[in-house]
Structures are given as C-alpha cells and as structure tokens.
DRENPA-3360 file (N, C-alpha, C; in nm, 2 decimals, always signed):
BEGIN
1 = MNWVIKSF = +0.08/-0.12/+0.00/+0.00/+0.00/+0.00/+0.09/+0.12/+0.00 ~ +0.07/+0.21/-0.10/+0.16/+0.32/-0.12/+0.08/+0.45/-0.11 ~ +0.07/+0.51/+0.01/+0.01/+0.64/+0.03/+0.10/+0.75/-0.03 ~ +0.03/+0.84/-0.09/+0.10/+0.95/-0.16/+0.05/+1.08/-0.10 ~ +0.15/+1.18/-0.08/+0.11/+1.31/-0.04/+0.18/+1.41/-0.14 ~ +0.09/+1.49/-0.20/+0.14/+1.59/-0.30/+0.07/+1.72/-0.28 ~ +0.15/+1.82/-0.32/+0.08/+1.96/-0.33/-0.01/+1.96/-0.45 ~ -0.09/+2.06/-0.46/-0.18/+2.07/-0.58/-0.10/+2.08/-0.71;
9 = DDLSAKEL = +0.00/+2.16/-0.71/+0.08/+2.17/-0.83/+0.15/+2.05/-0.88 ~ +0.18/+1.96/-0.78/+0.25/+1.83/-0.82/+0.16/+1.72/-0.86 ~ +0.03/+1.74/-0.84/-0.07/+1.63/-0.89/-0.07/+1.62/-1.04 ~ -0.07/+1.50/-1.09/-0.08/+1.48/-1.23/-0.23/+1.51/-1.27 ~ -0.25/+1.53/-1.40/-0.39/+1.56/-1.44/-0.48/+1.44/-1.41 ~ -0.42/+1.32/-1.43/-0.50/+1.19/-1.40/-0.53/+1.18/-1.25 ~ -0.43/+1.21/-1.17/-0.45/+1.20/-1.02/-0.56/+1.29/-0.98 ~ -0.55/+1.42/-1.03/-0.65/+1.52/-0.99/-0.79/+1.47/-1.04;
17 = YRILQVRI = -0.80/+1.42/-1.16/-0.92/+1.37/-1.21/-0.98/+1.26/-1.12 ~ -0.90/+1.16/-1.09/-0.95/+1.05/-1.00/-0.99/+1.10/-0.86 ~ -0.92/+1.20/-0.81/-0.95/+1.25/-0.68/-1.08/+1.32/-0.68 ~ -1.10/+1.41/-0.78/-1.22/+1.49/-0.79/-1.34/+1.39/-0.82 ~ -1.31/+1.29/-0.90/-1.42/+1.19/-0.93/-1.47/+1.12/-0.81 ~ -1.38/+1.07/-0.72/-1.43/+1.01/-0.60/-1.50/+1.11/-0.51 ~ -1.45/+1.23/-0.49/-1.51/+1.33/-0.41/-1.65/+1.36/-0.46 ~ -1.66/+1.38/-0.59/-1.80/+1.42/-0.64/-1.89/+1.30/-0.63;
25 = DVFMLEQN = -1.84/+1.18/-0.67/-1.93/+1.06/-0.66/-1.98/+1.03/-0.52 ~ -1.90/+1.05/-0.42/-1.94/+1.02/-0.29/-2.02/+1.14/-0.22 ~ -1.95/+1.25/-0.22/-2.01/+1.37/-0.15/-2.13/+1.42/-0.22 ~ -2.13/+1.44/-0.35/-2.24/+1.50/-0.42/-2.34/+1.41/-0.47 ~ -2.30/+1.29/-0.52/-2.40/+1.20/-0.58/-2.45/+1.10/-0.47 ~ -2.36/+1.03/-0.40/-2.41/+0.93/-0.31/-2.48/+1.00/-0.19 ~ -2.42/+1.11/-0.14/-2.49/+1.18/-0.03/-2.59/+1.28/-0.07 ~ -2.61/+1.29/-0.20/-2.71/+1.38/-0.25/-2.69/+1.53/-0.20;
33 = CLYPECDD = -2.57/+1.58/-0.21/-2.54/+1.71/-0.15/-2.48/+1.80/-0.25 ~ -2.54/+1.91/-0.28/-2.48/+2.01/-0.37/-2.41/+2.11/-0.29 ~ -2.28/+2.13/-0.33/-2.20/+2.23/-0.26/-2.09/+2.27/-0.35 ~ -2.02/+2.37/-0.33/-1.91/+2.41/-0.42/-1.78/+2.32/-0.40 ~ -1.76/+2.22/-0.48/-1.65/+2.13/-0.46/-1.52/+2.20/-0.48 ~ -1.51/+2.29/-0.58/-1.39/+2.36/-0.60/-1.39/+2.49/-0.52 ~ -1.33/+2.49/-0.41/-1.34/+2.60/-0.32/-1.21/+2.68/-0.29 ~ -1.11/+2.66/-0.38/-0.98/+2.72/-0.37/-0.89/+2.67/-0.26;
41 = KDLKSKHL = -0.95/+2.59/-0.16/-0.86/+2.54/-0.05/-0.77/+2.43/-0.11 ~ -0.81/+2.36/-0.21/-0.72/+2.26/-0.27/-0.59/+2.32/-0.31 ~ -0.59/+2.44/-0.36/-0.47/+2.51/-0.40/-0.37/+2.53/-0.29 ~ -0.41/+2.54/-0.17/-0.33/+2.57/-0.05/-0.30/+2.44/+0.03 ~ -0.35/+2.33/-0.01/-0.35/+2.20/+0.07/-0.25/+2.10/+0.01 ~ -0.22/+2.00/+0.09/-0.15/+1.88/+0.05/-0.27/+1.78/+0.03 ~ -0.24/+1.68/-0.06/-0.34/+1.58/-0.09/-0.28/+1.45/-0.07 ~ -0.35/+1.38/+0.02/-0.31/+1.24/+0.07/-0.41/+1.14/+0.00;
49 = FLMEQDQC = -0.35/+1.05/-0.07/-0.44/+0.95/-0.14/-0.37/+0.82/-0.17 ~ -0.45/+0.72/-0.20/-0.41/+0.59/-0.24/-0.47/+0.55/-0.37 ~ -0.39/+0.52/-0.47/-0.45/+0.48/-0.60/-0.44/+0.33/-0.61 ~ -0.55/+0.27/-0.64/-0.56/+0.12/-0.66/-0.64/+0.09/-0.78 ~ -0.60/+0.00/-0.87/-0.68/-0.04/-0.98/-0.73/+0.08/-1.06 ~ -0.64/+0.18/-1.08/-0.67/+0.30/-1.16/-0.78/+0.38/-1.10 ~ -0.81/+0.37/-0.97/-0.91/+0.45/-0.90/-0.84/+0.51/-0.78 ~ -0.90/+0.62/-0.73/-0.86/+0.68/-0.61/-0.93/+0.60/-0.50;
57 = AAYARLLP = -0.86/+0.51/-0.43/-0.93/+0.43/-0.33/-0.96/+0.50/-0.20 ~ -0.88/+0.60/-0.16/-0.90/+0.68/-0.04/-0.83/+0.81/-0.06 ~ -0.88/+0.91/+0.01/-0.83/+1.05/-0.01/-0.86/+1.13/+0.11 ~ -0.77/+1.23/+0.14/-0.80/+1.33/+0.24/-0.72/+1.46/+0.20 ~ -0.78/+1.57/+0.23/-0.72/+1.70/+0.20/-0.66/+1.75/+0.33 ~ -0.53/+1.78/+0.33/-0.45/+1.82/+0.45/-0.43/+1.98/+0.44 ~ -0.50/+2.05/+0.53/-0.50/+2.19/+0.52/-0.40/+2.25/+0.63 ~ -0.32/+2.35/+0.58/-0.23/+2.41/+0.68/-0.31/+2.50/+0.78;
65 = PDVSYPNC = -0.25/+2.55/+0.88/-0.32/+2.64/+0.98/-0.37/+2.76/+0.90 ~ -0.48/+2.81/+0.95/-0.54/+2.94/+0.91/-0.61/+2.93/+0.77 ~ -0.63/+2.81/+0.72/-0.70/+2.80/+0.59/-0.85/+2.78/+0.62 ~ -0.88/+2.68/+0.70/-1.02/+2.65/+0.74/-1.05/+2.70/+0.88 ~ -0.95/+2.70/+0.97/-0.97/+2.74/+1.11/-0.86/+2.83/+1.16 ~ -0.88/+2.94/+1.23/-0.77/+3.02/+1.28/-0.68/+2.94/+1.37 ~ -0.55/+2.95/+1.35/-0.45/+2.89/+1.43/-0.46/+2.74/+1.44 ~ -0.53/+2.67/+1.35/-0.55/+2.52/+1.36/-0.52/+2.47/+1.22;
73 = SSIGRVVV = -0.46/+2.35/+1.21/-0.46/+2.28/+1.08/-0.59/+2.20/+1.07 ~ -0.61/+2.14/+0.96/-0.73/+2.07/+0.94/-0.72/+1.95/+0.84 ~ -0.81/+1.86/+0.85/-0.82/+1.75/+0.76/-0.96/+1.75/+0.70 ~ -0.97/+1.75/+0.57/-1.11/+1.75/+0.51/-1.12/+1.66/+0.39 ~ -1.24/+1.66/+0.34/-1.28/+1.58/+0.22/-1.23/+1.43/+0.24 ~ -1.25/+1.38/+0.36/-1.20/+1.24/+0.39/-1.30/+1.15/+0.32 ~ -1.25/+1.06/+0.23/-1.34/+0.97/+0.16/-1.27/+0.84/+0.12 ~ -1.35/+0.74/+0.12/-1.30/+0.61/+0.07/-1.40/+0.57/-0.04;
81 = HPNFRKQQ = -1.34/+0.53/-0.15/-1.42/+0.49/-0.27/-1.51/+0.37/-0.23 ~ -1.63/+0.37/-0.28/-1.72/+0.26/-0.24/-1.67/+0.12/-0.27 ~ -1.59/+0.10/-0.38/-1.53/-0.03/-0.41/-1.43/-0.07/-0.31 ~ -1.38/+0.01/-0.22/-1.27/-0.02/-0.13/-1.31/-0.01/+0.02 ~ -1.44/+0.00/+0.04/-1.49/+0.01/+0.18/-1.48/-0.13/+0.25 ~ -1.48/-0.13/+0.38/-1.47/-0.25/+0.46/-1.33/-0.31/+0.46 ~ -1.23/-0.23/+0.42/-1.09/-0.27/+0.42/-1.01/-0.19/+0.52 ~ -1.07/-0.12/+0.61/-1.00/-0.04/+0.71/-0.92/+0.08/+0.65;
89 = LGQQLMKE = -0.95/+0.12/+0.53/-0.88/+0.22/+0.47/-0.91/+0.36/+0.53 ~ -1.03/+0.38/+0.58/-1.06/+0.50/+0.65/-0.97/+0.53/+0.77 ~ -0.95/+0.42/+0.85/-0.86/+0.44/+0.97/-0.71/+0.46/+0.92 ~ -0.67/+0.38/+0.82/-0.53/+0.40/+0.78/-0.51/+0.54/+0.72 ~ -0.61/+0.59/+0.64/-0.60/+0.72/+0.58/-0.59/+0.83/+0.69 ~ -0.68/+0.82/+0.79/-0.67/+0.92/+0.90/-0.55/+0.91/+0.98 ~ -0.49/+0.79/+1.00/-0.37/+0.78/+1.08/-0.26/+0.85/+1.00 ~ -0.25/+0.83/+0.87/-0.15/+0.89/+0.78/-0.17/+1.05/+0.79;
97 = AIHYQKNN = -0.30/+1.09/+0.78/-0.33/+1.23/+0.78/-0.29/+1.30/+0.91 ~ -0.32/+1.24/+1.02/-0.29/+1.29/+1.15/-0.13/+1.30/+1.17 ~ -0.07/+1.19/+1.13/+0.08/+1.19/+1.13/+0.14/+1.30/+1.06 ~ +0.09/+1.33/+0.94/+0.15/+1.44/+0.85/+0.12/+1.57/+0.92 ~ +0.00/+1.59/+0.97/-0.04/+1.72/+1.03/+0.05/+1.75/+1.15 ~ +0.06/+1.65/+1.24/+0.14/+1.66/+1.36/+0.28/+1.69/+1.34 ~ +0.34/+1.62/+1.23/+0.48/+1.64/+1.20/+0.51/+1.78/+1.14 ~ +0.41/+1.83/+1.06/+0.43/+1.95/+0.98/+0.38/+2.07/+1.06;
105 = YPNHTIRI = +0.29/+2.06/+1.15/+0.23/+2.17/+1.23/+0.22/+2.13/+1.37 ~ +0.34/+2.10/+1.44/+0.34/+2.04/+1.57/+0.27/+2.12/+1.68 ~ +0.27/+2.25/+1.66/+0.21/+2.33/+1.77/+0.07/+2.38/+1.74 ~ +0.00/+2.31/+1.65/-0.13/+2.35/+1.61/-0.23/+2.23/+1.63 ~ -0.34/+2.26/+1.69/-0.45/+2.17/+1.70/-0.50/+2.13/+1.56 ~ -0.54/+2.00/+1.54/-0.61/+1.96/+1.42/-0.76/+1.97/+1.44 ~ -0.83/+2.05/+1.36/-0.97/+2.07/+1.38/-1.04/+2.02/+1.25 ~ -1.15/+1.95/+1.28/-1.23/+1.90/+1.16/-1.38/+1.93/+1.18;
113 = SAQLYLQA = -1.45/+1.93/+1.07/-1.59/+1.93/+1.07/-1.64/+1.79/+1.03 ~ -1.69/+1.72/+1.12/-1.72/+1.57/+1.10/-1.86/+1.55/+1.09 ~ -1.90/+1.47/+0.99/-2.04/+1.43/+0.98/-2.08/+1.36/+1.11 ~ -2.19/+1.39/+1.17/-2.23/+1.34/+1.30/-2.22/+1.19/+1.31 ~ -2.26/+1.12/+1.20/-2.26/+0.97/+1.21/-2.12/+0.91/+1.22 ~ -2.02/+0.99/+1.20/-1.88/+0.95/+1.21/-1.81/+0.99/+1.33 ~ -1.89/+1.05/+1.43/-1.83/+1.10/+1.55/-1.75/+0.99/+1.62 ~ -1.80/+0.87/+1.64/-1.73/+0.77/+1.71/-1.61/+0.72/+1.64;
121 = FYENLGFV = -1.61/+0.72/+1.51/-1.49/+0.69/+1.43/-1.38/+0.79/+1.46 ~ -1.41/+0.92/+1.46/-1.31/+1.02/+1.49/-1.26/+1.01/+1.64 ~ -1.36/+0.99/+1.73/-1.32/+0.98/+1.87/-1.22/+0.86/+1.89 ~ -1.24/+0.75/+1.82/-1.14/+0.64/+1.83/-1.00/+0.68/+1.78 ~ -0.99/+0.78/+1.71/-0.86/+0.83/+1.66/-0.81/+0.94/+1.75 ~ -0.88/+0.98/+1.85/-0.84/+1.08/+1.95/-0.90/+1.21/+1.94 ~ -0.99/+1.23/+1.85/-1.06/+1.36/+1.83/-1.16/+1.38/+1.94 ~ -1.19/+1.50/+1.99/-1.29/+1.53/+2.09/-1.39/+1.63/+2.03;
129 = RESDVYLE = -1.52/+1.60/+2.05/-1.62/+1.68/+2.00/-1.62/+1.82/+2.08 ~ -1.63/+1.93/+2.00/-1.63/+2.06/+2.06/-1.75/+2.15/+2.03 ~ -1.85/+2.09/+1.97/-1.96/+2.18/+1.93/-2.09/+2.10/+1.94 ~ -2.20/+2.18/+1.94/-2.33/+2.12/+1.92/-2.34/+2.08/+1.77 ~ -2.45/+2.00/+1.74/-2.47/+1.96/+1.60/-2.52/+2.08/+1.52 ~ -2.46/+2.09/+1.40/-2.50/+2.20/+1.31/-2.51/+2.14/+1.17 ~ -2.59/+2.20/+1.09/-2.61/+2.16/+0.95/-2.50/+2.22/+0.86 ~ -2.43/+2.14/+0.79/-2.34/+2.18/+0.68/-2.39/+2.11/+0.55;
137 = DDIPHVEM = -2.43/+2.19/+0.46/-2.49/+2.14/+0.33/-2.60/+2.04/+0.36 ~ -2.68/+2.07/+0.46/-2.80/+1.99/+0.50/-2.76/+1.85/+0.56 ~ -2.64/+1.84/+0.61/-2.60/+1.71/+0.67/-2.55/+1.75/+0.81 ~ -2.60/+1.68/+0.92/-2.56/+1.71/+1.05/-2.41/+1.68/+1.07 ~ -2.34/+1.79/+1.13/-2.20/+1.78/+1.16/-2.17/+1.82/+1.30 ~ -2.05/+1.79/+1.34/-2.00/+1.84/+1.47/-1.85/+1.89/+1.45 ~ -1.81/+1.99/+1.52/-1.67/+2.03/+1.51/-1.59/+1.94/+1.62 ~ -1.48/+1.89/+1.57/-1.40/+1.81/+1.66/-1.25/+1.85/+1.65;
145 = ALD = -1.17/+1.82/+1.76/-1.04/+1.87/+1.76/-0.95/+1.76/+1.82 ~ -0.82/+1.77/+1.78/-0.72/+1.68/+1.83/-0.59/+1.76/+1.85 ~ -0.55/+1.76/+1.98/-0.43/+1.83/+2.01/-0.30/+1.75/+1.99;
% end
C-alpha cells in the first residue's frame, strides 16, 4: 500500500481527475449534497491519497493552519471509494493524515468538521467533540479537535 502526499501543483492531471471523481461521486451523488466542490482550498493544501486499480481508493485533504480554522490545521474531504470500503482504509487514511499534520504543524490543534454519524470513528482516533450539532450542506456535523 503506497500512500502519496502531493501539493496541488504536483498532482498529475489523471491523479486530480480521479481525486475529484471520488469526491464528487461520494459527497455530491451518493450523499445527494450540492455544494461548491472547487473552493480554492485545494490550491493551498496537500493531498493524501491511495491509488488502486486506476481508481482513487482513499483520499484526504490536508490543510495548513489558518485556511479553514484560525491557528489550527485541518483534515477535510475524507473519503473512501465505495469499491474499497470494509478494508479499514478510513482508519489508515486518517492515521496517515494525523501523522502528517502533527509532524508539519506540531504546535497546532487539528480541527475538523465531522459528519455526525462518524463521531465515534473520529473519537477512536483521539478527536474530541467541541460543538453542538449543526447543519453543513443539510448534513448534521460536529466540530472536533485533536491536540
């Protein structure tokens, strides 16, 4: 298993296509949620992904401090391709993402906006819920943090 981390400018056209494909397929089509997928944060982020069988099997966007939250780094757009679910890729992906963020931004809390149904998943990785439930794109979310 070969996890890759690249800046936006270092992504190949095919890698970017596969990443956007899985993000759109899961977040917009599977979850029936319309939102601005291209939000300019990709340009400032690192992109953690695993390519398998010419598909993006798993992906997370690694945001530096002050892009999504003041004085906090963040992990977003966490997704596992439907063909690769039930293989523990979500846990592996998040462990890689957390490792990267802690090594590159050691003095910053990692803050995420988590879908409510995934709260226990993130708690098992050390995140702590810090907000009431709120709607983001009509999906219940909670803000969570990891020091």
